[in-house]
C-alpha positions in Angstrom: 0.0 0.0 0.0 1.5 3.5 -0.9 2.1 5.9 1.9 -0.3 8.5 0.5 -3.0 5.8 0.5 -2.3 4.8 4.1 -2.2 8.5 5.3 -5.6 8.7 3.8 -6.8 5.7 5.6 -5.0 6.2 8.9 -8.0 8.3 10.6 -10.4 5.4 9.4 -8.0 2.8 10.7 -7.8 4.2 14.2 -11.5 5.0 14.3 -12.4 1.4 13.4 -10.0 0.0 16.2 -11.5 2.4 18.7 -15.1 1.3 17.6 -14.2 -2.3 17.9 -12.5 -2.0 21.1 -15.6 -0.9 23.1 -18.3 -2.7 21.0 -16.6 -6.1 21.3 -16.8 -5.4 25.1 -20.5 -4.4 25.0 -21.3 -7.1 22.6 -20.6 -9.8 25.3 -23.3 -8.1 27.6 -25.7 -7.9 24.7 -25.4 -11.6 23.8 -25.6 -12.7 27.3 -28.9 -10.6 27.8 -30.4 -11.9 24.7 -31.1 -8.5 23.4 -29.2 -8.9 20.0 -31.0 -6.0 18.2 -30.9 -3.3 20.9 -28.2 -1.4 19.1 -30.3 -1.1 16.0 -33.3 -0.1 18.1 -31.5 2.5 19.8 -29.7 3.9 16.8 -32.9 4.2 15.1 -34.6 6.0 18.2 -31.6 8.4 18.2 -32.1 9.1 14.6 -35.6 9.9 15.2 -34.4 12.7 17.6 -32.1 13.9 14.8 -34.7 13.9 12.3 -37.2 15.8 14.5 -34.3 18.6 15.1 -33.9 18.8 11.3 -37.6 19.1 10.9 -37.7 22.0 13.4 -35.3 23.9 11.4 -31.9 23.1 12.8 -28.9 22.9 10.6 -27.6 19.6 10.1 -24.2 20.5 11.6 -26.0 22.2 14.6 -25.0 20.6 18.0 -28.6 20.7 19.0 -29.1 17.7 16.6 -26.5 15.7 18.8 -28.3 16.8 21.9 -31.6 15.8 20.7 -30.3 12.3 19.5 -28.8 11.8 22.9 -32.1 12.8 24.6 -34.1 10.3 22.7 -31.3 7.6 23.3 -31.8 8.2 27.0 -35.6 7.9 26.6 -35.1 4.7 24.7 -32.7 3.5 27.4 -35.2 4.2 30.1 -37.9 2.3 28.3 -35.6 -0.8 27.7 -34.5 -0.7 31.4 -38.1 -0.6 32.7 -39.3 -3.7 30.4 -39.0 -6.9 32.2 -40.1 -9.5 29.5 -40.1 -12.5 31.9 -42.8 -10.7 34.1 -45.2 -10.5 31.0 -44.1 -13.7 29.3 -43.3 -11.7 26.2 -39.6 -11.8 25.2 -37.7 -8.5 25.6 -36.4 -8.8 22.2 -40.0 -8.5 20.8 -40.4 -5.1 22.5 -37.0 -4.1 21.2 -38.1 -5.1 17.5 -41.4 -3.2 18.0 -39.4 0.1 19.1 -37.1 -0.4 16.0 -40.1 -0.7 13.6 -42.0 2.3 15.1 -38.9 4.5 15.2 -37.9 3.6 11.7 -41.5 4.5 10.4 -41.4 7.8 12.5 -38.0 8.8 10.9 -39.5 8.2 7.5 -42.6 10.3 8.2 -40.4 13.2 9.7 -37.9 13.3 7.0 -40.7 13.3 4.4 -41.8 16.7 6.1 -37.9 18.1 6.4 -36.8 20.2 3.7 -33.2 21.0 2.6 -31.1 19.0 5.1 -32.9 15.6 4.8 -30.5 14.3 2.4 -27.6 15.3 4.5 -29.2 13.9 7.5 -29.6 10.6 5.8 -25.8 10.5 4.8 -24.9 11.2 8.5 -27.1 8.3 9.7 -25.7 5.9 7.0 -22.2 6.8 8.0 -19.0 6.6 6.0 -15.9 5.7 8.0 -13.8 6.7 5.2 -14.7 10.4 5.7 -13.9 10.5 9.4 -11.5 13.2 10.3 -8.9 13.3 13.1 -10.8 15.7 15.3 -13.7 13.3 15.3 -11.5 10.3 16.0 -10.0 12.0 19.1 -13.4 13.3 20.4 -14.9 9.7 20.0 -11.8 8.2 21.7 -12.2 10.5 24.7 -15.9 9.6 24.9 -15.3 5.9 24.8 -12.4 6.1 27.2 -14.8 7.7 29.8 -17.5 5.2 29.1 -15.1 2.4 29.3 -13.7 3.6 32.6 -17.2 3.7 33.9 -17.8 0.1 32.9 -14.5 -0.9 34.5 -15.5 0.6 37.8 -18.9 -1.2 37.8 -17.8 -4.3 35.7 -18.8 -6.8 38.3 -22.3 -5.3 38.9 -22.9 -5.2 35.0 -21.6 -8.8 34.6 -23.8 -10.0 37.3 -26.9 -8.5 36.1 -26.0 -9.8 32.4 -25.5 -13.2 33.5 -28.0 -13.7 36.2 -30.4 -10.8 36.9 -32.8 -12.9 39.2 -30.0 -13.5 41.6 -29.1 -9.9 41.7 -32.8 -8.8 42.3 -33.0 -11.3 45.1 -30.2 -9.4 46.9 -32.3 -6.4 46.9 -30.3 -4.7 44.2 -32.3 -2.3 41.7 -31.9 -4.4 38.4 -33.9 -1.6 36.5 -31.6 1.2 37.8 -28.4 -0.6 36.6 -30.1 -1.6 33.5 -30.9 2.1 32.7 -27.2 3.0 33.3 -26.1 0.1 30.9 -28.4 1.1 28.2 -27.7 4.8 28.6 -24.0 4.2 28.3 -24.5 1.7 25.3 -26.9 4.1 23.7 -24.3 6.9 23.9 -21.7 4.6 22.3 -24.1 3.4 19.5 -25.2 6.9 18.5 -21.7 8.2 18.3 -20.4 5.1 16.3 -23.4 5.0 13.9 -22.7 8.6 12.8 -19.1 7.6 11.9 -19.6 4.0 10.6 -23.2 3.4 9.9 -25.8 1.2 11.4 -24.8 -2.2 9.7 -21.1 -1.9 10.4 -21.8 -1.0 14.1 -24.1 -4.0 14.4 -21.1 -6.2 13.2 -18.7 -4.6 15.5 -21.1 -5.3 18.4 -22.1 -9.0 17.7 -19.7 -10.8 15.4 -16.6 -10.5 17.7 -18.5 -11.7 20.7 -19.9 -14.8 18.8 -16.4 -15.4 17.5 -15.0 -15.3 21.1 -17.9 -17.8 22.3 -16.7 -20.1 19.6 -13.3 -20.7 21.5 -13.8 -19.7 25.1 -16.3 -19.9 27.8 -14.9 -17.3 30.2 -15.5 -13.6 29.7 -11.7 -12.5 29.7 -10.5 -14.8 26.8 -13.8 -14.3 24.9 -13.1 -10.6 24.9 -9.5 -10.9 24.0 -10.5 -13.2 20.9 -13.1 -10.7 20.0 -10.7 -7.8 19.9 -8.2 -9.6 17.8 -10.8 -10.8 15.4 -12.3 -7.3 15.0 -8.9 -5.7 14.4 -8.0 -8.3 11.9 -11.5 -8.1 10.1 -11.3 -4.4 10.1 -7.8 -4.1 8.6 -8.5 -6.9 6.0 -11.8 -5.3 5.0 -10.5 -1.7 4.7 -7.5 -3.0 2.6 -9.7 -5.1 0.3 -12.1 -2.1 -0.2 -9.3 0.1 -1.4 -7.6 -2.8 -3.4 -10.7 -3.4 -5.5 -12.4 0.0 -5.1 -15.4 -1.4 -3.1 -17.7 0.4 -0.7 -15.7 0.3 2.6 -18.6 -0.3 5.1 -20.1 -3.2 3.2 -16.7 -4.7 2.6 -15.8 -4.8 6.1 -19.1 -6.4 7.2 -18.5 -9.2 4.6 -15.1 -9.6 5.8 -16.5 -10.1 9.3 -18.8 -12.8 7.9 -16.0 -14.5 6.0 -13.6 -14.4 9.2 -16.3 -15.8 11.4 -17.1 -18.4 8.9 -13.4 -19.4 8.9 -13.1 -19.3 12.7 -16.3 -21.9 12.8 -14.8 -24.1 10.2 -11.3 -24.4 12.0 -12.8 -24.7 15.5 -13.2 -28.6 15.4 -9.7 -29.0 14.6 -8.4 -26.7 17.3 -10.8 -28.4 19.8 -9.5 -31.8 18.6 -5.9 -30.6 19.0 -6.6 -29.5 22.6 
């Protein structure tokens, strides 16, 4: 790869590694909780906030749009934290899917009434990781470091609730309160990542590394380490392939994630037999 090409790709490479780092960790919780599509739902709820802000006349570059998105994300986090599927005999994933469908329809309706900035807003929501600039990269890194430290401090509580919420509730701990903190921090990460990389790529960063880790390890630590390595390798391979063959970067990285996961699954019987 030529040096000029590498310089062009460097902000996107660093951004992808930053996104992979925190999403691989959050994906462990998402898979254990069985709320696989919660990131898509929260991203769409955040999109609804942005669309409403544009509809009300705010410029697409106005910070008010980010604040409106964050506000809607917190509302979504509160709703998901309050829902207890086992008490209503309805899976929590069903409520999450309904929220996604309703928010998506509301975004379409709102953007149909927005003028001028609707196309720019759509581009922002789809994301284009190659267009990311260094100021965005460093701001994103700072936000994710703060959220990462928050999860490090309370990691035992979050893991307890993800793995066995009934036992935690039996000790008199408010599961709903901690669920809200988890979904609020998670929603902030998703909202920021989607604006950079798009919904589909963010979903891959969240779920695929966690699934890859589960193929080879049962404990959280090894699963997380495997997920980080997988996400980094898939990101680099996907980005290089997209440049080499002049392909859409986001879609190429997503396909690369799928190929790497398929290879890991195919090799697993050999690794298990060898150990």
